[in-house]
Biopython code that builds the backbone (N, CA, C, O; Angstrom):
import numpy as np
from Bio.PDB.StructureBuilder import StructureBuilder

atoms = [
    (1, "MET", "N", (155.598, 81.051, 116.640)),
    (1, "MET", "CA", (154.312, 80.481, 117.056)),
    (1, "MET", "C", (153.389, 81.610, 117.507)),
    (1, "MET", "O", (153.850, 82.617, 118.043)),
    (2, "TYR", "N", (152.146, 81.446, 117.298)),
    (2, "TYR", "CA", (151.174, 82.459, 117.645)),
    (2, "TYR", "C", (150.490, 82.104, 118.961)),
    (2, "TYR", "O", (150.457, 80.942, 119.366)),
    (3, "LYS", "N", (149.960, 83.097, 119.602)),
    (3, "LYS", "CA", (149.243, 82.931, 120.866)),
    (3, "LYS", "C", (147.746, 82.920, 120.584)),
    (3, "LYS", "O", (147.246, 83.741, 119.815)),
    (4, "ILE", "N", (147.032, 81.981, 121.215)),
    (4, "ILE", "CA", (145.579, 81.940, 121.137)),
    (4, "ILE", "C", (145.031, 82.265, 122.523)),
    (4, "ILE", "O", (145.434, 81.666, 123.519)),
    (5, "VAL", "N", (144.105, 83.225, 122.570)),
    (5, "VAL", "CA", (143.491, 83.648, 123.828)),
    (5, "VAL", "C", (141.989, 83.428, 123.696)),
    (5, "VAL", "O", (141.397, 83.795, 122.681)),
    (6, "PHE", "N", (141.374, 82.839, 124.700)),
    (6, "PHE", "CA", (139.929, 82.618, 124.699)),
    (6, "PHE", "C", (139.227, 83.717, 125.489)),
    (6, "PHE", "O", (139.691, 84.132, 126.551)),
    (7, "TYR", "N", (138.107, 84.177, 124.954)),
    (7, "TYR", "CA", (137.264, 85.162, 125.628)),
    (7, "TYR", "C", (135.869, 84.551, 125.703)),
    (7, "TYR", "O", (135.136, 84.523, 124.714)),
    (8, "SER", "N", (135.516, 84.066, 126.882)),
    (8, "SER", "CA", (134.240, 83.396, 127.065)),
    (8, "SER", "C", (133.166, 84.400, 127.466)),
    (8, "SER", "O", (133.277, 85.076, 128.489)),
    (9, "ILE", "N", (132.118, 84.486, 126.637)),
    (9, "ILE", "CA", (131.021, 85.421, 126.916)),
    (9, "ILE", "C", (129.717, 84.683, 127.186)),
    (9, "ILE", "O", (128.658, 85.303, 127.280)),
    (10, "GLY", "N", (129.793, 83.359, 127.312)),
    (10, "GLY", "CA", (128.610, 82.535, 127.483)),
    (10, "GLY", "C", (127.863, 82.817, 128.778)),
    (10, "GLY", "O", (128.431, 83.289, 129.762)),
    (11, "VAL", "N", (126.585, 82.515, 128.745)),
    (11, "VAL", "CA", (125.725, 82.670, 129.916)),
    (11, "VAL", "C", (124.904, 81.397, 130.085)),
    (11, "VAL", "O", (124.678, 80.655, 129.129)),
    (12, "ASP", "N", (124.467, 81.159, 131.302)),
    (12, "ASP", "CA", (123.659, 79.974, 131.561)),
    (12, "ASP", "C", (122.262, 80.331, 132.060)),
    (12, "ASP", "O", (121.563, 79.508, 132.650)),
    (13, "HIS", "N", (121.877, 81.581, 131.805)),
    (13, "HIS", "CA", (120.564, 82.062, 132.227)),
    (13, "HIS", "C", (120.108, 83.143, 131.245)),
    (13, "HIS", "O", (120.936, 83.730, 130.548)),
    (14, "PRO", "N", (118.812, 83.407, 131.184)),
    (14, "PRO", "CA", (118.345, 84.485, 130.293)),
    (14, "PRO", "C", (118.937, 85.832, 130.728)),
    (14, "PRO", "O", (119.017, 86.128, 131.920)),
    (15, "ILE", "N", (119.343, 86.631, 129.759)),
    (15, "ILE", "CA", (119.937, 87.935, 130.058)),
    (15, "ILE", "C", (119.292, 89.007, 129.191)),
    (15, "ILE", "O", (118.568, 88.717, 128.238)),
    (16, "THR", "N", (119.574, 90.244, 129.547)),
    (16, "THR", "CA", (119.145, 91.395, 128.753)),
    (16, "THR", "C", (120.400, 92.122, 128.276)),
    (16, "THR", "O", (121.483, 91.909, 128.822)),
    (17, "PRO", "N", (120.264, 92.975, 127.267)),
    (17, "PRO", "CA", (121.439, 93.652, 126.726)),
    (17, "PRO", "C", (122.181, 94.553, 127.714)),
    (17, "PRO", "O", (123.324, 94.930, 127.455)),
    (18, "ASP", "N", (121.561, 94.904, 128.830)),
    (18, "ASP", "CA", (122.273, 95.769, 129.780)),
    (18, "ASP", "C", (123.195, 94.986, 130.720)),
    (18, "ASP", "O", (123.901, 95.588, 131.528)),
    (19, "GLU", "N", (123.197, 93.650, 130.625)),
    (19, "GLU", "CA", (124.122, 92.863, 131.444)),
    (19, "GLU", "C", (125.525, 92.985, 130.849)),
    (19, "GLU", "O", (125.716, 92.722, 129.661)),
    (20, "PRO", "N", (126.505, 93.381, 131.659)),
    (20, "PRO", "CA", (127.838, 93.640, 131.105)),
    (20, "PRO", "C", (128.556, 92.372, 130.645)),
    (20, "PRO", "O", (128.316, 91.270, 131.138)),
    (21, "LEU", "N", (129.437, 92.581, 129.687)),
    (21, "LEU", "CA", (130.321, 91.510, 129.242)),
    (21, "LEU", "C", (131.375, 91.256, 130.316)),
    (21, "LEU", "O", (131.653, 92.136, 131.131)),
    (22, "PRO", "N", (131.960, 90.066, 130.325)),
    (22, "PRO", "CA", (133.074, 89.829, 131.243)),
    (22, "PRO", "C", (134.260, 90.723, 130.846)),
    (22, "PRO", "O", (134.347, 91.165, 129.701)),
    (23, "PRO", "N", (135.163, 90.984, 131.787)),
    (23, "PRO", "CA", (136.352, 91.764, 131.427)),
    (23, "PRO", "C", (137.170, 91.024, 130.367)),
    (23, "PRO", "O", (137.163, 89.795, 130.299)),
    (24, "LEU", "N", (137.865, 91.795, 129.554)),
    (24, "LEU", "CA", (138.737, 91.182, 128.547)),
    (24, "LEU", "C", (139.900, 90.470, 129.231)),
    (24, "LEU", "O", (140.398, 90.937, 130.255)),
    (25, "PRO", "N", (140.331, 89.349, 128.673)),
    (25, "PRO", "CA", (141.532, 88.700, 129.185)),
    (25, "PRO", "C", (142.760, 89.493, 128.741)),
    (25, "PRO", "O", (142.643, 90.404, 127.922)),
    (26, "ASP", "N", (143.913, 89.161, 129.264)),
    (26, "ASP", "CA", (145.156, 89.759, 128.763)),
    (26, "ASP", "C", (145.343, 89.293, 127.322)),
    (26, "ASP", "O", (145.269, 88.099, 127.032)),
    (27, "ILE", "N", (145.585, 90.241, 126.429)),
    (27, "ILE", "CA", (145.708, 89.933, 125.000)),
    (27, "ILE", "C", (147.075, 90.401, 124.512)),
    (27, "ILE", "O", (147.301, 91.605, 124.387)),
    (28, "PRO", "N", (147.985, 89.479, 124.234)),
    (28, "PRO", "CA", (149.276, 89.888, 123.668)),
    (28, "PRO", "C", (149.089, 90.441, 122.249)),
    (28, "PRO", "O", (148.193, 90.016, 121.520)),
    (29, "ARG", "N", (149.939, 91.382, 121.876)),
    (29, "ARG", "CA", (149.870, 91.970, 120.534)),
    (29, "ARG", "C", (149.987, 90.875, 119.482)),
    (29, "ARG", "O", (150.896, 90.046, 119.526)),
    (30, "GLY", "N", (149.050, 90.885, 118.533)),
    (30, "GLY", "CA", (149.066, 89.938, 117.422)),
    (30, "GLY", "C", (148.383, 88.613, 117.705)),
    (30, "GLY", "O", (148.317, 87.761, 116.819)),
    (31, "ALA", "N", (147.876, 88.414, 118.908)),
    (31, "ALA", "CA", (147.251, 87.138, 119.263)),
    (31, "ALA", "C", (145.947, 86.926, 118.496)),
    (31, "ALA", "O", (145.313, 87.876, 118.035)),
    (32, "LEU", "N", (145.570, 85.666, 118.375)),
    (32, "LEU", "CA", (144.249, 85.304, 117.869)),
    (32, "LEU", "C", (143.355, 85.170, 119.085)),
    (32, "LEU", "O", (143.613, 84.342, 119.958)),
    (33, "ILE", "N", (142.309, 85.974, 119.150)),
    (33, "ILE", "CA", (141.372, 85.859, 120.264)),
    (33, "ILE", "C", (140.133, 85.130, 119.770)),
    (33, "ILE", "O", (139.543, 85.496, 118.754)),
    (34, "VAL", "N", (139.751, 84.097, 120.503)),
    (34, "VAL", "CA", (138.615, 83.255, 120.136)),
    (34, "VAL", "C", (137.470, 83.548, 121.100)),
    (34, "VAL", "O", (137.566, 83.282, 122.298)),
    (35, "VAL", "N", (136.391, 84.097, 120.560)),
    (35, "VAL", "CA", (135.204, 84.387, 121.357)),
    (35, "VAL", "C", (134.376, 83.105, 121.391)),
    (35, "VAL", "O", (134.117, 82.488, 120.358)),
    (36, "GLU", "N", (133.967, 82.720, 122.594)),
    (36, "GLU", "CA", (133.251, 81.464, 122.735)),
    (36, "GLU", "C", (132.150, 81.574, 123.777)),
    (36, "GLU", "O", (132.126, 82.502, 124.586)),
    (37, "GLY", "N", (131.251, 80.624, 123.742)),
    (37, "GLY", "CA", (130.217, 80.528, 124.753)),
    (37, "GLY", "C", (128.824, 80.657, 124.158)),
    (37, "GLY", "O", (128.625, 81.277, 123.113)),
    (38, "ARG", "N", (127.874, 80.058, 124.845)),
    (38, "ARG", "CA", (126.474, 80.123, 124.417)),
    (38, "ARG", "C", (125.919, 81.477, 124.853)),
    (38, "ARG", "O", (125.837, 81.775, 126.045)),
    (39, "ALA", "N", (125.541, 82.288, 123.866)),
    (39, "ALA", "CA", (125.067, 83.643, 124.146)),
    (39, "ALA", "C", (124.266, 84.156, 122.956)),
    (39, "ALA", "O", (124.431, 83.670, 121.837)),
    (40, "PRO", "N", (123.394, 85.145, 123.195)),
    (40, "PRO", "CA", (122.645, 85.745, 122.088)),
    (40, "PRO", "C", (123.594, 86.420, 121.086)),
    (40, "PRO", "O", (124.692, 86.847, 121.443)),
    (41, "ILE", "N", (123.153, 86.505, 119.850)),
    (41, "ILE", "CA", (123.981, 87.097, 118.804)),
    (41, "ILE", "C", (124.353, 88.539, 119.122)),
    (41, "ILE", "O", (125.455, 88.976, 118.791)),
    (42, "TRP", "N", (123.451, 89.290, 119.762)),
    (42, "TRP", "CA", (123.771, 90.685, 120.097)),
    (42, "TRP", "C", (124.910, 90.756, 121.103)),
    (42, "TRP", "O", (125.657, 91.735, 121.108)),
    (43, "ARG", "N", (125.066, 89.743, 121.958)),
    (43, "ARG", "CA", (126.185, 89.734, 122.911)),
    (43, "ARG", "C", (127.511, 89.526, 122.171)),
    (43, "ARG", "O", (128.531, 90.107, 122.541)),
    (44, "TYR", "N", (127.489, 88.693, 121.123)),
    (44, "TYR", "CA", (128.684, 88.520, 120.290)),
    (44, "TYR", "C", (129.038, 89.837, 119.606)),
    (44, "TYR", "O", (130.212, 90.204, 119.543)),
    (45, "GLY", "N", (128.033, 90.551, 119.094)),
    (45, "GLY", "CA", (128.290, 91.850, 118.472)),
    (45, "GLY", "C", (128.938, 92.817, 119.444)),
    (45, "GLY", "O", (129.863, 93.544, 119.083)),
    (46, "MET", "N", (128.450, 92.826, 120.684)),
    (46, "MET", "CA", (129.038, 93.702, 121.704)),
    (46, "MET", "C", (130.494, 93.309, 121.978)),
    (46, "MET", "O", (131.354, 94.170, 122.162)),
    (47, "ALA", "N", (130.757, 92.005, 122.003)),
    (47, "ALA", "CA", (132.126, 91.533, 122.241)),
    (47, "ALA", "C", (133.048, 91.952, 121.085)),
    (47, "ALA", "O", (134.175, 92.387, 121.320)),
    (48, "PHE", "N", (132.575, 91.822, 119.845)),
    (48, "PHE", "CA", (133.396, 92.230, 118.698)),
    (48, "PHE", "C", (133.722, 93.721, 118.770)),
    (48, "PHE", "O", (134.848, 94.134, 118.493)),
    (49, "HIS", "N", (132.736, 94.513, 119.141)),
    (49, "HIS", "CA", (132.966, 95.953, 119.256)),
    (49, "HIS", "C", (134.024, 96.237, 120.325)),
    (49, "HIS", "O", (134.917, 97.055, 120.109)),
    (50, "ARG", "N", (133.929, 95.575, 121.459)),
    (50, "ARG", "CA", (134.903, 95.770, 122.535)),
    (50, "ARG", "C", (136.308, 95.352, 122.091)),
    (50, "ARG", "O", (137.290, 95.992, 122.469)),
    (51, "LEU", "N", (136.409, 94.300, 121.305)),
    (51, "LEU", "CA", (137.720, 93.786, 120.876)),
    (51, "LEU", "C", (138.349, 94.608, 119.759)),
    (51, "LEU", "O", (139.544, 94.468, 119.496)),
    (52, "HIS", "N", (137.577, 95.460, 119.098)),
    (52, "HIS", "CA", (138.101, 96.193, 117.940)),
    (52, "HIS", "C", (139.352, 97.000, 118.261)),
    (52, "HIS", "O", (140.264, 97.058, 117.437)),
    (53, "GLY", "N", (139.422, 97.610, 119.407)),
    (53, "GLY", "CA", (140.590, 98.413, 119.766)),
    (53, "GLY", "C", (141.656, 97.649, 120.534)),
    (53, "GLY", "O", (142.601, 98.255, 121.040)),
    (54, "SER", "N", (141.526, 96.348, 120.631)),
    (54, "SER", "CA", (142.482, 95.546, 121.408)),
    (54, "SER", "C", (143.752, 95.279, 120.595)),
    (54, "SER", "O", (143.784, 95.537, 119.392)),
    (55, "PRO", "N", (144.787, 94.768, 121.246)),
    (55, "PRO", "CA", (146.010, 94.439, 120.518)),
    (55, "PRO", "C", (145.942, 93.118, 119.749)),
    (55, "PRO", "O", (146.945, 92.687, 119.180)),
    (56, "ALA", "N", (144.774, 92.472, 119.725)),
    (56, "ALA", "CA", (144.649, 91.208, 118.999)),
    (56, "ALA", "C", (144.956, 91.400, 117.520)),
    (56, "ALA", "O", (144.625, 92.433, 116.937)),
    (57, "GLY", "N", (145.582, 90.412, 116.926)),
    (57, "GLY", "CA", (145.838, 90.447, 115.488)),
    (57, "GLY", "C", (144.638, 89.985, 114.695)),
    (57, "GLY", "O", (144.461, 90.364, 113.537)),
    (58, "ALA", "N", (143.806, 89.155, 115.330)),
    (58, "ALA", "CA", (142.610, 88.638, 114.663)),
    (58, "ALA", "C", (141.615, 88.174, 115.707)),
    (58, "ALA", "O", (141.967, 87.876, 116.848)),
    (59, "VAL", "N", (140.355, 88.122, 115.278)),
    (59, "VAL", "CA", (139.263, 87.659, 116.140)),
    (59, "VAL", "C", (138.583, 86.494, 115.432)),
    (59, "VAL", "O", (138.325, 86.537, 114.230)),
    (60, "ALA", "N", (138.302, 85.452, 116.211)),
    (60, "ALA", "CA", (137.599, 84.285, 115.678)),
    (60, "ALA", "C", (136.451, 83.938, 116.616)),
    (60, "ALA", "O", (136.417, 84.374, 117.767)),
    (61, "VAL", "N", (135.518, 83.151, 116.108)),
    (61, "VAL", "CA", (134.460, 82.600, 116.950)),
    (61, "VAL", "C", (134.632, 81.092, 116.964)),
    (61, "VAL", "O", (135.060, 80.492, 115.977)),
    (62, "PHE", "N", (134.295, 80.491, 118.085)),
    (62, "PHE", "CA", (134.430, 79.047, 118.197)),
    (62, "PHE", "C", (133.160, 78.364, 117.725)),
    (62, "PHE", "O", (132.065, 78.669, 118.196)),
    (63, "ASP", "N", (133.314, 77.441, 116.794)),
    (63, "ASP", "CA", (132.228, 76.599, 116.319)),
    (63, "ASP", "C", (132.612, 75.166, 116.671)),
    (63, "ASP", "O", (133.625, 74.673, 116.177)),
    (64, "PRO", "N", (131.833, 74.483, 117.510)),
    (64, "PRO", "CA", (132.238, 73.148, 117.947)),
    (64, "PRO", "C", (132.377, 72.136, 116.812)),
    (64, "PRO", "O", (133.060, 71.124, 116.972)),
    (65, "ARG", "N", (131.742, 72.394, 115.672)),
    (65, "ARG", "CA", (131.861, 71.468, 114.537)),
    (65, "ARG", "C", (133.095, 71.742, 113.695)),
    (65, "ARG", "O", (133.607, 70.838, 113.034)),
    (66, "LEU", "N", (133.579, 72.975, 113.711)),
    (66, "LEU", "CA", (134.669, 73.362, 112.821)),
    (66, "LEU", "C", (135.974, 73.690, 113.547)),
    (66, "LEU", "O", (137.051, 73.269, 113.124)),
    (67, "GLY", "N", (135.870, 74.424, 114.612)),
    (67, "GLY", "CA", (137.037, 74.982, 115.294)),
    (67, "GLY", "C", (136.855, 76.482, 115.393)),
    (67, "GLY", "O", (135.726, 76.962, 115.493)),
    (68, "ALA", "N", (137.933, 77.222, 115.366)),
    (68, "ALA", "CA", (137.868, 78.680, 115.441)),
    (68, "ALA", "C", (137.798, 79.243, 114.024)),
    (68, "ALA", "O", (138.674, 78.980, 113.200)),
    (69, "VAL", "N", (136.755, 80.015, 113.747)),
    (69, "VAL", "CA", (136.565, 80.616, 112.422)),
    (69, "VAL", "C", (136.925, 82.095, 112.532)),
    (69, "VAL", "O", (136.293, 82.836, 113.284)),
    (70, "VAL", "N", (137.931, 82.519, 111.787)),
    (70, "VAL", "CA", (138.387, 83.908, 111.823)),
    (70, "VAL", "C", (137.325, 84.785, 111.176)),
    (70, "VAL", "O", (136.897, 84.533, 110.050)),
    (71, "VAL", "N", (136.899, 85.836, 111.911)),
    (71, "VAL", "CA", (135.876, 86.749, 111.396)),
    (71, "VAL", "C", (136.419, 88.148, 111.128)),
    (71, "VAL", "O", (135.779, 88.937, 110.435)),
    (72, "ALA", "N", (137.593, 88.462, 111.670)),
    (72, "ALA", "CA", (138.224, 89.763, 111.420)),
    (72, "ALA", "C", (139.722, 89.601, 111.618)),
    (72, "ALA", "O", (140.157, 88.910, 112.539)),
    (73, "SER", "N", (140.512, 90.233, 110.759)),
    (73, "SER", "CA", (141.964, 90.109, 110.872)),
    (73, "SER", "C", (142.678, 91.360, 110.406)),
    (73, "SER", "O", (142.302, 91.996, 109.421)),
    (74, "HIS", "N", (143.723, 91.692, 111.149)),
    (74, "HIS", "CA", (144.667, 92.748, 110.760)),
    (74, "HIS", "C", (146.079, 92.176, 110.828)),
    (74, "HIS", "O", (147.038, 92.911, 111.064)),
    (75, "HIS", "N", (146.206, 90.894, 110.628)),
    (75, "HIS", "CA", (147.488, 90.204, 110.762)),
    (75, "HIS", "C", (147.676, 89.276, 109.561)),
    (75, "HIS", "O", (146.728, 88.600, 109.161)),
    (76, "PRO", "N", (148.865, 89.228, 108.981)),
    (76, "PRO", "CA", (149.066, 88.405, 107.786)),
    (76, "PRO", "C", (148.924, 86.896, 108.025)),
    (76, "PRO", "O", (148.727, 86.147, 107.067)),
    (77, "ASN", "N", (149.018, 86.436, 109.265)),
    (77, "ASN", "CA", (148.874, 85.003, 109.539)),
    (77, "ASN", "C", (147.431, 84.536, 109.533)),
    (77, "ASN", "O", (147.173, 83.334, 109.474)),
    (78, "TRP", "N", (146.483, 85.466, 109.593)),
    (78, "TRP", "CA", (145.066, 85.115, 109.715)),
    (78, "TRP", "C", (144.279, 85.747, 108.583)),
    (78, "TRP", "O", (144.490, 86.913, 108.249)),
    (79, "LYS", "N", (143.373, 84.984, 107.994)),
    (79, "LYS", "CA", (142.513, 85.494, 106.929)),
    (79, "LYS", "C", (141.060, 85.249, 107.310)),
    (79, "LYS", "O", (140.734, 84.204, 107.873)),
    (80, "GLU", "N", (140.187, 86.200, 107.007)),
    (80, "GLU", "CA", (138.766, 86.028, 107.288)),
    (80, "GLU", "C", (138.258, 84.771, 106.593)),
    (80, "GLU", "O", (138.534, 84.549, 105.414)),
    (81, "GLY", "N", (137.520, 83.956, 107.326)),
    (81, "GLY", "CA", (137.022, 82.693, 106.808)),
    (81, "GLY", "C", (137.947, 81.515, 107.075)),
    (81, "GLY", "O", (137.556, 80.365, 106.878)),
    (82, "GLN", "N", (139.150, 81.785, 107.514)),
    (82, "GLN", "CA", (140.092, 80.716, 107.840)),
    (82, "GLN", "C", (139.588, 79.940, 109.059)),
    (82, "GLN", "O", (139.109, 80.532, 110.027)),
    (83, "VAL", "N", (139.699, 78.626, 109.002)),
    (83, "VAL", "CA", (139.321, 77.776, 110.127)),
    (83, "VAL", "C", (140.595, 77.288, 110.800)),
    (83, "VAL", "O", (141.459, 76.693, 110.156)),
    (84, "VAL", "N", (140.706, 77.543, 112.092)),
    (84, "VAL", "CA", (141.872, 77.139, 112.869)),
    (84, "VAL", "C", (141.458, 75.947, 113.728)),
    (84, "VAL", "O", (140.521, 76.028, 114.523)),
    (85, "ASP", "N", (142.167, 74.860, 113.552)),
    (85, "ASP", "CA", (141.848, 73.628, 114.276)),
    (85, "ASP", "C", (142.311, 73.752, 115.721)),
    (85, "ASP", "O", (143.502, 73.663, 116.021)),
    (86, "ILE", "N", (141.353, 73.958, 116.599)),
    (86, "ILE", "CA", (141.659, 74.009, 118.030)),
    (86, "ILE", "C", (140.673, 73.101, 118.744)),
    (86, "ILE", "O", (139.523, 72.977, 118.322)),
    (87, "PRO", "N", (141.111, 72.471, 119.814)),
    (87, "PRO", "CA", (140.191, 71.592, 120.536)),
    (87, "PRO", "C", (139.165, 72.394, 121.330)),
    (87, "PRO", "O", (139.411, 73.536, 121.718)),
    (88, "ALA", "N", (138.026, 71.782, 121.559)),
    (88, "ALA", "CA", (137.000, 72.404, 122.403)),
    (88, "ALA", "C", (137.533, 72.467, 123.830)),
    (88, "ALA", "O", (138.205, 71.550, 124.301)),
    (89, "ARG", "N", (137.224, 73.550, 124.495)),
    (89, "ARG", "CA", (137.613, 73.654, 125.901)),
    (89, "ARG", "C", (136.578, 72.937, 126.739)),
    (89, "ARG", "O", (135.383, 72.985, 126.448)),
    (90, "THR", "N", (137.042, 72.273, 127.776)),
    (90, "THR", "CA", (136.119, 71.492, 128.600)),
    (90, "THR", "C", (135.547, 72.302, 129.739)),
    (90, "THR", "O", (134.536, 71.904, 130.318)),
    (91, "SER", "N", (136.159, 73.434, 130.089)),
    (91, "SER", "CA", (135.623, 74.284, 131.157)),
    (91, "SER", "C", (135.837, 75.734, 130.788)),
    (91, "SER", "O", (136.758, 76.079, 130.047)),
    (92, "GLU", "N", (134.961, 76.584, 131.325)),
    (92, "GLU", "CA", (135.068, 78.026, 131.036)),
    (92, "GLU", "C", (135.504, 78.757, 132.265)),
    (92, "GLU", "O", (135.654, 79.979, 132.235)),
]
sb = StructureBuilder()
sb.init_structure("model")
sb.init_model(0)
sb.init_chain("A")
sb.init_seg("    ")
for serial, (resi, resn, name, xyz) in enumerate(atoms, 1):
    if name == "N":
        sb.init_residue(resn, " ", resi, " ")
    sb.init_atom(name, np.array(xyz, "f"), 0.0, 1.0, " ", f" {name:<3s}", serial, name[0])
structure = sb.get_structure()
């Protein structure tokens, strides 16, 4: 079984690019990390850059209509464009 880790980068107020991202959660080697939260696209780009050197096997973004959409993978269990059926989280 694989581990899914959520990384919430959402904000509830206007921000500028100099506002730091939250610290990374603990990421087990090979885990699927799902980036989620309402945030500007540039904040997602910053999060992807930060996750590039992590032990995650793949990175996905959460789409409430679809689930987790894999956007980058270095693991045979995950393919870019793959949709992983996960429930929406009710709290961040």
